[in-house]
VEXSERO-310166 format. One record per residue (C-alpha): residue in three letters; y negated, z negated, x; residue number from 1. Coordinates in Angstrom, 3 decimals. Layout:
REM residues N
+-----+----------+----------+----------+-----+
|  aa |        Y |        Z |        X |   i |
+-----+----------+----------+----------+-----+
| ALA |        Y |        Z |        X | NUM |
...
+-----+----------+----------+----------+-----+
***
This chain:
REM residues 131
+-----+----------+----------+----------+-----+
|  aa |        Y |        Z |        X |   i |
+-----+----------+----------+----------+-----+
| MET |    0.000 |    0.000 |    0.000 |   1 |
| THR |   -3.302 |    1.101 |    1.477 |   2 |
| SER |   -6.159 |   -1.296 |    0.939 |   3 |
| ILE |   -9.910 |   -1.238 |    1.337 |   4 |
| LYS |  -11.273 |   -2.276 |    4.727 |   5 |
| ASN |  -13.903 |   -4.967 |    5.294 |   6 |
| THR |  -16.447 |   -2.441 |    6.536 |   7 |
| GLU |  -15.985 |   -0.327 |    3.390 |   8 |
| ALA |  -16.242 |   -3.393 |    1.160 |   9 |
| ASN |  -19.448 |   -4.493 |    2.860 |  10 |
| GLU |  -20.981 |   -1.028 |    2.452 |  11 |
| ILE |  -20.111 |   -1.008 |   -1.262 |  12 |
| ILE |  -21.704 |   -4.436 |   -1.643 |  13 |
| ARG |  -24.811 |   -3.190 |    0.162 |  14 |
| ARG |  -25.097 |   -0.245 |   -2.249 |  15 |
| ALA |  -24.466 |   -2.514 |   -5.259 |  16 |
| MET |  -27.218 |   -4.886 |   -4.141 |  17 |
| HIS |  -29.594 |   -1.968 |   -3.658 |  18 |
| ARG |  -28.975 |   -0.664 |   -7.182 |  19 |
| ALA |  -29.121 |   -4.140 |   -8.706 |  20 |
| SER |  -32.510 |   -4.669 |   -7.039 |  21 |
| GLU |  -33.747 |   -1.349 |   -8.436 |  22 |
| LEU |  -32.708 |   -2.513 |  -11.909 |  23 |
| GLY |  -34.241 |   -5.967 |  -11.445 |  24 |
| VAL |  -30.835 |   -7.662 |  -11.723 |  25 |
| ALA |  -29.764 |  -10.659 |   -9.635 |  26 |
| ALA |  -26.045 |   -9.915 |   -9.519 |  27 |
| CYS |  -22.824 |  -11.315 |   -8.177 |  28 |
| ILE |  -20.604 |   -8.694 |   -6.560 |  29 |
| ALA |  -16.913 |   -9.148 |   -5.811 |  30 |
| ILE |  -14.603 |   -6.756 |   -3.976 |  31 |
| VAL |  -10.847 |   -7.258 |   -4.090 |  32 |
| ASP |   -8.156 |   -5.446 |   -2.167 |  33 |
| ALA |   -5.351 |   -3.408 |   -3.757 |  34 |
| GLY |   -3.406 |   -6.623 |   -4.397 |  35 |
| ALA |   -6.364 |   -8.113 |   -6.342 |  36 |
| HIS |   -7.170 |  -10.651 |   -3.604 |  37 |
| LEU |  -10.811 |  -11.364 |   -2.809 |  38 |
| LEU |  -12.000 |   -9.455 |    0.236 |  39 |
| ALA |  -15.802 |   -9.684 |    0.029 |  40 |
| PHE |  -18.351 |  -11.396 |   -2.184 |  41 |
| GLN |  -22.133 |  -11.600 |   -2.476 |  42 |
| ARG |  -24.289 |  -13.690 |   -4.795 |  43 |
| MET |  -27.774 |  -12.223 |   -4.740 |  44 |
| ASP |  -30.794 |  -14.502 |   -4.525 |  45 |
| GLY |  -31.679 |  -15.698 |   -8.011 |  46 |
| ALA |  -28.249 |  -15.009 |   -9.527 |  47 |
| SER |  -27.084 |  -17.775 |  -11.810 |  48 |
| LEU |  -23.726 |  -19.486 |  -11.362 |  49 |
| GLY |  -21.857 |  -18.096 |  -14.383 |  50 |
| PRO |  -21.627 |  -14.534 |  -13.037 |  51 |
| VAL |  -19.784 |  -15.746 |   -9.918 |  52 |
| ASP |  -16.528 |  -16.222 |  -11.839 |  53 |
| VAL |  -17.156 |  -13.260 |  -14.143 |  54 |
| SER |  -17.587 |  -10.832 |  -11.233 |  55 |
| LEU |  -14.335 |  -12.071 |   -9.683 |  56 |
| ARG |  -12.498 |  -11.656 |  -12.996 |  57 |
| LYS |  -13.874 |   -8.152 |  -13.441 |  58 |
| ALA |  -12.721 |   -7.085 |   -9.965 |  59 |
| ARG |   -9.267 |   -8.644 |  -10.443 |  60 |
| THR |   -8.852 |   -7.055 |  -13.887 |  61 |
| ALA |   -9.795 |   -3.602 |  -12.590 |  62 |
| ALA |   -7.292 |   -3.947 |   -9.742 |  63 |
| LEU |   -4.440 |   -5.472 |  -11.753 |  64 |
| PHE |   -4.631 |   -2.863 |  -14.513 |  65 |
| GLN |   -6.002 |   -0.019 |  -12.356 |  66 |
| ALA |   -8.604 |    0.743 |  -14.998 |  67 |
| PRO |  -12.279 |    0.155 |  -15.677 |  68 |
| THR |  -12.683 |   -3.192 |  -17.401 |  69 |
| GLY |  -14.502 |   -1.646 |  -20.370 |  70 |
| ASP |  -11.510 |    0.645 |  -20.970 |  71 |
| PHE |   -9.203 |   -2.385 |  -20.689 |  72 |
| GLY |  -11.277 |   -4.111 |  -23.385 |  73 |
| GLU |  -10.975 |   -1.096 |  -25.674 |  74 |
| VAL |   -7.174 |   -1.204 |  -25.309 |  75 |
| ILE |   -7.159 |   -4.915 |  -26.205 |  76 |
| VAL |   -9.217 |   -4.295 |  -29.349 |  77 |
| GLY |   -7.480 |   -1.037 |  -30.282 |  78 |
| HIS |   -3.990 |   -2.479 |  -30.059 |  79 |
| GLY |   -4.714 |   -5.948 |  -31.437 |  80 |
| LEU |   -3.881 |   -7.652 |  -28.146 |  81 |
| THR |   -6.144 |  -10.624 |  -28.824 |  82 |
| GLY |   -5.624 |  -13.233 |  -26.125 |  83 |
| MET |   -4.570 |  -10.723 |  -23.452 |  84 |
| GLU |   -7.732 |  -11.620 |  -21.534 |  85 |
| LEU |   -6.299 |  -15.126 |  -21.095 |  86 |
| SER |   -3.353 |  -13.822 |  -19.044 |  87 |
| ASN |   -3.244 |  -13.537 |  -15.258 |  88 |
| GLY |   -5.520 |  -16.532 |  -14.743 |  89 |
| GLY |   -8.293 |  -14.999 |  -16.849 |  90 |
| LEU |   -9.395 |  -11.396 |  -17.140 |  91 |
| ALA |  -12.565 |   -9.559 |  -18.142 |  92 |
| ALA |  -12.503 |   -7.069 |  -20.992 |  93 |
| PHE |  -16.027 |   -5.645 |  -20.815 |  94 |
| HIS |  -17.976 |   -3.311 |  -18.520 |  95 |
| GLY |  -18.667 |   -4.101 |  -14.883 |  96 |
| GLY |  -15.287 |   -3.801 |  -13.165 |  97 |
| LEU |  -13.991 |   -0.606 |  -11.599 |  98 |
| PRO |  -11.052 |    0.379 |   -9.400 |  99 |
| ILE |  -12.022 |    1.815 |   -6.016 | 100 |
| LEU |  -10.076 |    5.014 |   -5.443 | 101 |
| VAL |   -9.385 |    7.347 |   -2.560 | 102 |
| GLY |   -8.037 |   10.425 |   -4.266 | 103 |
| ASP |   -5.580 |    9.053 |   -6.790 | 104 |
| ALA |   -4.786 |    5.918 |   -4.761 | 105 |
| MET |   -6.407 |    2.635 |   -5.696 | 106 |
| ILE |   -7.462 |    0.762 |   -2.555 | 107 |
| GLY |   -9.316 |   -2.089 |   -4.250 | 108 |
| ALA |  -11.740 |   -2.883 |   -7.036 | 109 |
| ILE |  -15.296 |   -4.051 |   -7.600 | 110 |
| GLY |  -16.657 |   -6.461 |  -10.166 | 111 |
| VAL |  -20.358 |   -6.966 |  -10.869 | 112 |
| SER |  -21.915 |   -9.518 |  -13.181 | 113 |
| GLY |  -25.464 |  -10.663 |  -13.731 | 114 |
| GLY |  -27.069 |   -8.031 |  -15.937 | 115 |
| SER |  -26.153 |   -6.530 |  -19.272 | 116 |
| ALA |  -22.766 |   -4.837 |  -19.526 | 117 |
| ASP |  -24.499 |   -1.458 |  -19.194 | 118 |
| GLN |  -26.458 |   -2.579 |  -16.115 | 119 |
| ASP |  -23.313 |   -3.975 |  -14.490 | 120 |
| LEU |  -21.533 |   -0.673 |  -15.199 | 121 |
| ASP |  -24.444 |    1.291 |  -13.716 | 122 |
| ILE |  -24.282 |   -0.857 |  -10.566 | 123 |
| VAL |  -20.522 |   -0.390 |  -10.019 | 124 |
| HIS |  -20.807 |    3.355 |  -10.571 | 125 |
| TYR |  -23.691 |    3.611 |   -8.103 | 126 |
| ALA |  -21.950 |    1.410 |   -5.523 | 127 |
| THR |  -18.693 |    3.362 |   -5.624 | 128 |
| GLY |  -20.170 |    6.833 |   -6.141 | 129 |
| VAL |  -18.382 |    7.242 |   -9.487 | 130 |
| GLU |  -20.289 |    8.980 |  -12.260 | 131 |
+-----+----------+----------+----------+-----+
***
């Protein structure tokens, strides 16, 4: 299993912080490896404490299910899987988490929390180059 490198994770965090600053969002940014283990984390100045855990959950969810967290949430609602977000030590079922891919291979995931769901999604897309 190929996994994201520290230098790549740090560059993605740098880009996420840049975009968050442009949007006026004080965000928490978590990067996990392909096994959903924390690799890098940044809490921007002014970010509140709640988004720390949420960003970690978003990154883990995106890695564990190899899907954007907003899509994961739609599956939960669409299939009546209420409570699924309580599995795996707590998941996130709303925008802001995204797998990091090289080709078709997932090498890690990012989770951002601190803004609205749409702002968090914008930040992860900008940071990873996904449109």
